[in-house]
C-alpha positions as CSV (number, residue, x, y, z in Angstrom):
1,M,8.8,29.4,15.1
2,T,11.4,28.4,12.8
3,T,9.9,25.7,10.3
4,P,13.4,23.2,9.6
5,I,13.0,21.7,5.7
6,T,15.0,19.0,5.0
7,I,15.8,18.3,1.2
8,L,15.8,14.3,0.1
9,T,17.4,13.3,-3.1
10,G,18.0,10.1,-4.8
11,F,18.1,8.6,-8.6
12,V,14.7,6.7,-9.5
13,G,14.1,3.9,-7.0
14,S,16.9,4.8,-4.8
15,G,14.4,4.2,-1.7
16,K,13.5,7.9,-0.5
17,T,10.2,7.2,0.1
18,T,10.6,4.0,2.3
19,L,13.4,6.4,4.0
20,I,10.6,8.6,5.0
21,L,7.7,6.1,5.9
22,N,10.4,4.0,8.2
23,L,10.7,7.6,9.8
24,L,7.3,7.6,10.8
25,P,7.1,5.3,13.3
26,Q,9.9,7.3,15.3
27,L,7.8,10.4,15.4
28,T,4.6,9.9,16.2
29,P,5.0,8.5,19.4
30,K,6.6,12.4,20.2
31,G,3.7,14.1,18.6
32,Y,6.5,15.6,16.1
33,K,4.4,16.6,12.9
34,L,6.0,15.7,9.3
35,S,4.4,17.2,6.2
36,L,5.7,16.0,3.1
37,I,6.3,18.2,-0.5
38,K,6.7,15.2,-3.1
39,N,7.8,16.4,-6.6
40,E,7.1,13.1,-9.0
41,I,7.7,13.1,-12.7
42,G,4.6,12.0,-14.5
43,D,0.7,12.0,-13.2
44,V,0.3,9.3,-11.0
45,A,1.1,10.4,-7.2
46,V,1.6,7.0,-5.7
47,D,4.6,7.8,-3.4
48,S,2.2,10.6,-1.9
49,A,-0.9,7.8,-1.7
50,L,1.9,5.4,0.3
51,A,2.5,8.7,3.1
52,L,-0.6,9.5,3.0
53,A,-2.0,5.7,4.2
54,S,1.2,6.3,6.9
55,S,-0.2,9.1,8.7
56,V,2.0,12.0,7.3
57,A,0.7,15.4,8.5
58,A,-0.2,16.6,5.3
59,T,1.0,16.3,1.7
60,K,1.5,18.5,-1.3
61,E,2.0,16.8,-5.1
62,L,4.0,18.8,-7.2
63,L,3.6,16.5,-10.6
64,G,4.3,16.4,-14.1
65,D,8.0,17.8,-14.3
66,C,11.4,18.2,-12.0
67,I,11.0,20.4,-9.0
68,C,14.3,21.8,-10.2
69,C,12.9,22.6,-13.2
70,T,9.5,24.2,-14.3
71,N,8.2,23.3,-10.8
72,V,10.4,25.7,-8.9
73,G,7.9,28.2,-8.5
74,Q,5.5,26.1,-6.9
75,I,7.5,25.6,-4.2
76,E,6.8,28.9,-1.9
77,S,3.2,28.2,-2.6
78,A,3.2,24.7,-1.5
79,L,5.6,25.5,1.5
80,E,2.8,28.3,2.5
81,A,0.2,26.0,2.4
82,L,1.4,23.3,4.4
83,V,2.7,26.0,7.3
84,N,-0.4,27.9,7.1
85,E,-2.5,25.0,7.8
86,E,-4.2,24.4,11.1
87,N,-1.9,21.6,11.9
88,K,1.2,23.1,11.4
89,P,4.0,20.7,11.0
90,D,7.4,21.0,12.7
91,R,9.2,19.9,9.8
92,V,9.1,19.9,6.3
93,V,10.8,17.4,3.7
94,I,10.6,17.8,-0.1
95,E,11.1,14.6,-1.5
96,T,12.3,15.4,-5.2
97,S,12.3,13.6,-8.5
98,G,14.7,11.4,-9.3
99,S,16.2,13.5,-11.9
100,A,16.1,16.5,-9.5
101,E,19.2,18.8,-9.1
102,P,19.8,18.9,-5.4
103,L,21.8,22.6,-5.7
104,K,19.1,24.3,-8.1
105,L,16.5,23.4,-5.3
106,V,18.7,24.6,-2.7
107,L,19.1,28.0,-4.3
108,E,15.5,28.4,-4.1
109,I,15.0,27.8,-0.7
110,R,17.5,29.8,0.2
111,R,16.1,32.5,-1.8
112,I,12.5,32.0,-0.4
113,I,14.4,32.0,3.3
114,A,15.9,35.5,2.3
115,D,12.6,37.3,0.9
116,H,10.7,36.2,4.3
117,K,13.5,37.4,6.4
118,E,13.4,41.0,4.6
119,N,10.0,41.2,4.1
120,G,8.2,39.3,6.4
121,G,6.4,35.7,6.8
122,T,7.2,32.4,7.7
123,D,10.3,31.4,8.8
124,Y,11.9,28.9,7.0
125,E,15.4,27.1,7.7
126,L,17.4,24.4,5.6
127,D,18.3,21.9,8.1
128,G,20.2,19.3,5.6
129,V,20.2,17.8,2.4
130,V,20.2,13.9,2.6
131,S,20.8,12.0,-0.6
132,V,19.7,8.4,-0.8
133,I,22.3,5.9,-3.1
134,D,20.8,2.3,-3.6
135,A,24.0,0.1,-3.7
136,Q,23.0,-3.0,-5.1
137,N,22.7,-0.5,-8.2
138,W,24.6,2.3,-8.2
139,G,27.4,1.0,-10.6
140,G,25.0,0.8,-13.2
141,Y,23.2,3.9,-13.3
142,A,26.2,6.2,-12.1
143,D,28.2,5.5,-15.1
144,K,24.9,6.5,-16.6
145,S,23.6,9.5,-15.0
146,F,25.4,12.7,-14.6
147,T,22.3,13.7,-12.3
148,A,23.2,10.6,-10.2
149,R,26.7,11.3,-9.3
150,L,25.5,15.8,-9.0
151,Q,23.1,13.9,-5.9
152,A,25.3,12.5,-4.3
153,K,27.8,15.0,-4.3
154,Q,25.4,18.2,-3.9
155,T,24.2,16.6,-0.1
156,D,25.0,17.3,3.4
157,L,24.6,13.7,4.1
158,I,24.8,10.1,2.1
159,V,22.4,7.2,2.9
160,I,23.3,4.2,1.8
161,N,20.5,1.9,1.2
162,K,20.1,-1.5,-0.2
163,W,23.7,-2.7,1.0
164,E,22.5,-5.6,2.6
165,G,22.5,-8.0,-0.4
166,L,26.1,-7.3,-1.4
167,N,28.8,-9.5,-0.8
168,E,32.4,-8.1,0.7
169,R,33.9,-7.7,-2.6
170,Q,30.4,-6.4,-4.1
171,M,30.7,-3.7,-1.2
172,D,34.3,-3.0,-1.8
173,L,33.6,-2.3,-5.4
174,F,30.7,-0.1,-4.7
175,L,32.5,1.8,-2.0
176,D,35.3,2.2,-4.7
177,K,32.7,3.2,-7.5
178,L,31.2,6.2,-4.8
179,G,34.7,6.9,-4.1
180,D,35.2,8.3,-7.7
181,L,33.5,11.5,-7.1
182,E,36.0,12.4,-4.4
183,V,33.8,13.6,-2.0
184,D,34.3,14.1,2.2
185,T,30.2,13.5,2.6
186,P,29.7,12.1,5.9
187,R,27.6,8.8,4.7
188,V,25.6,6.2,6.7
189,K,23.9,3.0,6.1
190,S,20.8,2.3,6.2
191,D,19.3,-0.8,8.0
192,K,17.0,-1.7,5.5
193,G,15.7,1.4,4.7
194,K,15.3,2.8,8.2
195,V,17.6,5.5,9.4
196,S,17.4,7.2,12.9
197,A,16.0,10.9,12.8
198,D,18.6,12.2,14.9
199,I,21.3,11.0,12.0
200,L,18.9,13.0,9.2
201,F,17.5,15.7,11.4
202,G,19.5,18.8,12.5
203,I,22.4,18.3,10.0
204,D,22.3,22.7,10.0
205,S,23.3,22.2,6.0
206,K,25.7,25.3,4.8
207,L,25.3,23.9,1.1
208,G,24.2,27.0,-1.2
209,L,25.6,29.3,1.0
210,G,27.3,32.2,-0.8
211,S,26.3,30.7,-3.9
212,V,25.4,33.1,-7.1
213,E,21.8,32.3,-9.4
214,N,23.0,32.9,-12.8
215,G,19.7,31.7,-14.1
216,E,21.4,29.0,-16.2
217,H,20.1,25.7,-16.1
218,E,21.2,22.6,-18.1
219,H,19.2,19.4,-17.1
220,N,19.9,16.2,-17.9
221,K,16.4,15.0,-18.9
222,G,17.4,12.0,-21.8
223,E,18.6,10.0,-18.7
224,V,15.5,8.9,-17.6
225,E,12.4,8.8,-19.9
226,C,8.7,8.7,-18.6
227,I,5.7,6.7,-19.7
228,S,2.1,7.6,-18.5
229,V,-0.3,4.5,-18.7
230,T,-4.2,4.8,-17.9
231,G,-7.2,2.7,-18.5
232,E,-10.2,0.7,-17.3
233,K,-9.4,-2.8,-18.6
234,M,-6.1,-4.8,-17.9
235,E,-5.2,-8.4,-17.6
236,W,-3.4,-9.0,-14.0
237,D,-1.8,-12.5,-15.7
238,K,0.2,-10.5,-18.3
239,L,0.8,-7.1,-15.9
240,E,2.4,-10.0,-13.3
241,E,4.7,-11.4,-16.2
242,L,5.7,-7.5,-17.6
243,L,6.7,-7.1,-13.8
244,K,8.8,-9.9,-13.7
245,T,10.6,-9.9,-17.0
246,A,11.6,-6.0,-16.8
247,G,15.2,-5.9,-17.1
248,K,16.6,-3.5,-14.2
249,D,19.3,-2.0,-16.9
250,E,16.0,-1.1,-19.4
251,V,13.9,-0.1,-16.9
252,Y,14.2,1.6,-13.6
253,R,10.9,2.5,-12.0
254,I,7.0,1.4,-12.1
255,K,4.5,2.7,-9.8
256,G,0.9,3.1,-10.3
257,I,-2.5,2.6,-8.9
258,I,-4.7,-0.6,-9.6
259,N,-8.6,-0.2,-8.7
260,G,-10.5,-3.2,-9.4
261,D,-12.3,-5.3,-6.4
262,N,-9.5,-3.7,-4.5
263,R,-7.5,-0.7,-4.5
264,W,-3.9,-1.5,-4.7
265,I,-0.3,0.8,-5.1
266,L,2.3,-1.0,-6.9
267,N,6.0,0.1,-6.0
268,W,8.3,-1.9,-8.3
269,A,12.4,-0.5,-8.7
270,F,15.1,-2.9,-10.2
271,G,13.4,-6.0,-10.4
272,R,11.6,-5.6,-6.8
273,W,8.1,-4.9,-6.3
274,T,5.4,-4.9,-3.2
275,W,2.0,-4.6,-3.3
276,Q,0.1,-2.7,-0.4
277,E,-3.8,-2.6,-0.5
278,T,-5.4,0.6,0.3
279,E,-9.1,2.2,0.3
280,K,-10.9,1.8,-2.9
281,N,-11.2,5.5,-5.0
282,D,-14.0,5.1,-7.5
283,K,-13.5,8.1,-9.4
284,E,-9.6,7.1,-10.4
285,P,-9.5,5.0,-13.9
286,A,-9.1,0.9,-13.2
287,V,-5.5,1.5,-14.3
288,R,-3.1,4.0,-13.6
289,L,1.0,3.6,-14.1
290,S,4.2,5.8,-14.1
291,V,7.0,4.0,-16.3
292,F,10.7,5.2,-16.1
293,T,12.7,3.7,-18.5
294,A,16.6,3.7,-19.1
295,P,17.8,6.3,-22.4
296,Y,15.9,5.0,-25.7
297,E,13.9,2.2,-24.0
298,S,10.6,4.1,-23.8
299,A,9.3,3.0,-27.7
300,K,10.3,-0.7,-26.7
301,W,8.3,-0.8,-23.3
302,M,5.1,1.1,-25.0
303,K,4.6,-1.7,-27.1
304,R,5.1,-4.2,-24.4
305,I,2.4,-2.4,-22.1
306,A,0.3,-2.1,-24.8
307,G,-0.4,-5.6,-24.7
308,I,-1.5,-5.9,-21.0
309,G,-4.9,-4.2,-21.6
310,D,-6.8,-1.3,-23.4
311,L,-4.8,1.2,-22.2
312,Q,-4.1,4.9,-22.9
313,I,0.0,5.0,-23.7
314,T,2.0,8.0,-23.6
315,R,5.5,9.3,-23.2
316,V,5.3,12.3,-21.1
317,Q,9.6,13.0,-20.8
């Protein structure tokens, strides 16, 4: 039985994980099992924790760097671990980090598929590449991020997310900006982060067919800087103030796990954030955060974060 693979890309905070979580209620009644390979820059598996709390069949985490760079070699191992488990998934979704370039990953998946066909092994197919775009913030980060523009070009389907807050004029400006990419890729609007599984699945991707990998890969790591934060003591009111005052031109994403009397998952993107309570884990530190900033902003925000508690703060990208 062939296992289809869907690749989900999009800039930091565009809503990729929310899209996946909104798929699950559509699939569960049908007994359809979805497994997730989640790539996160930094060391806080927040999105994986959210996914596991929402009945994803299984999750494999590739932490620390971009999946299209140093983690490329881990993809095949992660795939095999998922499909060889007792509850074999009906589909694998690979959710990339916000700085991943889709074509690099597509070519690696094509290589794995060809190798398995030639030498025996699990039968995979690349079903589709889906790029999620945050309509509210696209104008800001598209100008700064070459990778964000690549993600919108190297895809089979564009999901327009977070568009509900735009007025007609703002929506026209967004579509004009998107039109500057000069691609005729199909587009669909999400409904508050929800898109039908019938639209996202069964795309039959042709991306990467006939492409030649020359081994060169210039990754635009400077577009996003990442700060890792851990510690045992934090002042809640100072964290709340930090979340309220973080400018979306300086900070793209904050995600983390806070262990106190309860365990809370923080998911902050472009000035909006949520808290989700989950089962407490006494083995984790009290505070674990990953903070993603615009270029040249990390030093400033490391100083600000230092003021919220007794924390170890390092820049990891």
